[in-house]
C-alpha positions in Angstrom: 0.1 0.0 0.0 1.4 3.5 -1.1 0.6 6.4 1.1 1.2 9.8 -0.4 1.9 12.7 2.0 1.0 16.0 0.4 3.9 18.6 0.5 2.3 22.0 0.0 5.1 23.7 2.2 3.4 23.8 5.5 3.3 20.3 6.7 5.1 18.4 9.6 6.3 15.8 6.8 9.1 14.2 8.7 7.3 12.9 11.7 4.2 11.9 9.9 6.4 9.9 7.4 8.4 8.2 10.0 5.2 7.1 12.0 3.5 5.5 9.0 6.9 4.1 7.7 7.3 2.4 11.1 3.8 0.9 10.6 5.1 -0.8 7.4 3.6 1.6 4.9 5.1 2.3 1.6 5.3 6.2 2.4 6.4 8.9 -0.1 6.4 12.7 -0.1 4.5 13.9 -3.0 6.1 17.2 -4.2 3.6 17.7 -7.0 0.1 17.0 -7.4 0.5 14.4 -10.3 2.4 12.2 -7.9 -0.7 11.7 -5.8 -2.1 9.4 -8.6 0.5 6.8 -7.5 -0.9 6.7 -4.0 -3.6 4.4 -2.6 -4.2 6.8 0.5 -3.7 10.5 1.0 -2.4 12.4 4.0 -2.7 16.2 4.4 -0.7 17.3 7.2 -0.4 20.9 8.3 0.9 23.6 10.6 -0.1 27.2 10.4 -2.8 29.5 9.0 -5.9 28.4 7.0 -5.9 31.0 4.3 -2.0 30.6 3.4 -2.5 26.7 3.4 -5.4 26.9 1.1 -3.5 29.5 -1.2 -0.6 27.0 -1.4 -2.9 24.2 -2.2 -4.7 26.2 -5.1 -1.4 27.7 -6.2 0.4 24.2 -6.5 -2.5 22.7 -8.4 -3.2 20.2 -5.4 -6.9 21.2 -4.9 -8.3 19.7 -8.1 -6.2 16.6 -7.9 -7.2 16.0 -4.2 -10.9 16.6 -4.9 -10.7 14.2 -8.1 -9.0 11.4 -6.2 -11.1 11.6 -3.1 -14.5 12.4 -4.7 -14.4 10.4 -7.9 -12.0 7.6 -7.2 -12.8 7.2 -3.5 -9.3 7.0 -2.2 -9.1 7.3 1.5 -7.8 10.6 3.0 -6.5 11.7 6.5 -6.2 15.5 7.4 -4.1 16.2 10.4 -4.3 19.5 12.4 -4.5 22.3 9.8 -4.9 19.5 7.3 -8.3 18.6 9.0 -9.4 22.1 9.2 -8.9 22.6 5.3 -11.3 19.7 4.7 -14.0 22.2 5.8 -15.9 24.4 3.4 -14.6 27.6 4.8 -12.2 29.2 7.5 -12.6 32.3 9.2 -8.9 32.9 10.1 -7.5 36.3 8.8 -9.7 37.6 6.0 -11.3 34.1 5.5 -10.8 31.6 2.7 -12.9 28.7 1.0 -11.6 25.2 2.0 -11.6 21.9 0.2 -15.3 21.3 1.0 -14.9 17.7 1.7 -16.6 17.8 5.0 -19.1 20.8 5.3 -18.6 23.4 8.1 -16.6 26.4 9.2 -13.3 26.8 11.1 -13.6 29.3 13.8 -11.2 30.6 16.5 -11.6 28.9 19.7 -13.1 31.9 21.6 -15.9 32.0 19.2 -17.1 28.5 20.7 -16.9 30.2 24.1 -13.5 29.1 25.1 -11.9 31.4 27.9 -8.7 29.3 28.5 -5.3 30.2 27.2 -5.1 30.2 23.3 -3.5 28.3 21.5 -4.6 25.0 23.0 -1.3 23.1 23.4 -0.7 19.8 25.1 -2.3 16.5 25.9 -5.9 16.0 26.0 -8.6 13.2 26.4 -10.7 12.5 23.4 -14.2 11.2 23.9 -15.7 9.0 21.1 -19.0 9.7 20.0 -19.4 6.8 17.6 -18.0 3.4 16.8 -15.7 4.1 14.0 -12.9 2.2 12.2 -10.5 5.0 12.8 -10.8 4.7 16.4 -10.8 1.0 16.6 -8.9 -0.6 19.6 -8.2 2.7 21.3 -9.5 3.2 24.7 -12.2 5.6 25.5 -10.7 9.0 26.8 -7.3 8.2 25.4 -5.0 11.2 25.4 -3.8 12.9 22.2 -1.5 15.7 21.5 -3.1 19.0 20.4 -1.8 22.4 19.0 -4.4 24.8 17.7 -6.1 28.1 17.9 -9.1 27.3 15.7 -11.5 24.5 15.7 -13.9 22.9 13.1 -17.7 23.7 13.5 -19.0 20.7 11.5 -22.3 21.2 9.6 -23.4 17.7 10.1 -23.0 16.5 13.8 -23.1 12.8 12.7 -19.6 13.4 10.9 -18.2 14.3 14.3 -16.5 11.1 15.8 -14.5 12.5 18.6 -14.5 15.6 20.8 -12.2 17.0 23.5 -12.8 19.5 26.3 -10.8 22.8 26.5 -13.2 24.9 28.5 -15.9 24.0 25.9 -16.5 20.9 23.9 -14.4 20.9 20.7 -14.5 18.6 17.6 -11.3 16.5 17.9 -11.9 13.9 14.9 -14.2 13.9 11.9 -15.3 11.3 9.2 -17.3 11.4 6.2 -17.3 8.2 4.3 -13.5 7.8 3.4 -12.4 11.1 4.3 -11.0 11.4 8.0 -9.6 14.1 10.1 -8.0 14.7 13.3 -7.4 18.0 15.1 -4.6 16.5 17.1 -1.4 15.1 15.8 -1.6 11.1 15.9 2.2 11.1 14.8 3.1 12.8 18.2 0.5 10.9 20.4 2.3 7.8 21.5 0.5 4.4 21.4 -3.1 5.7 20.9 -1.8 7.8 17.8 0.2 4.8 16.4 -3.0 2.7 16.7 -5.1 5.4 14.8 -2.6 5.6 12.0 -2.7 1.7 11.7 -6.4 1.9 11.5 -6.3 4.4 8.7 -4.0 2.1 6.9 -6.2 -0.8 7.5 -9.5 1.1 6.5 -11.3 -0.7 3.7 -13.6 1.7 1.7 -17.2 0.3 1.5 
């Protein structure tokens, strides 16, 4: 199985590649959008601002290829941190920008949800599973994952939220729509639970 990690210039590529490689996946860094056609699974990592991330995806020709492979060819995809946020229809950071639109909703600053704690949210937090999901198989309820974020995903369809975390208020921690998955936390930095989640993504068989 080949896993393509999308390099649009804002991703935590090294640690994601190592984590997947340690699980036995055939991992490569996709430097150009055309390289993704060789991938059985796509991973969109990300650290930074929503608008800049989307600008780089559009400018590099990634957006059309991602949408084709995911929507038309049903290739499983995992968005991590900013990568999860860019799955949304719109992000409010800065002047705002349209996202990939693979999971409908808006990305808003944490205080817009009523969070009064320190922003950004940095550190280990428990995740509560809201549904029995293949991405979360064999992971204990309330397992700890590592978060670094100032914005969170307000998902339009609550049934697509598969996990939440509490940081003063309840926030979306993981999402799924069919074969599209996203985690607000960094599974590659989340010890045993994160490793299990990545293995589950590799093992996932689209219906």
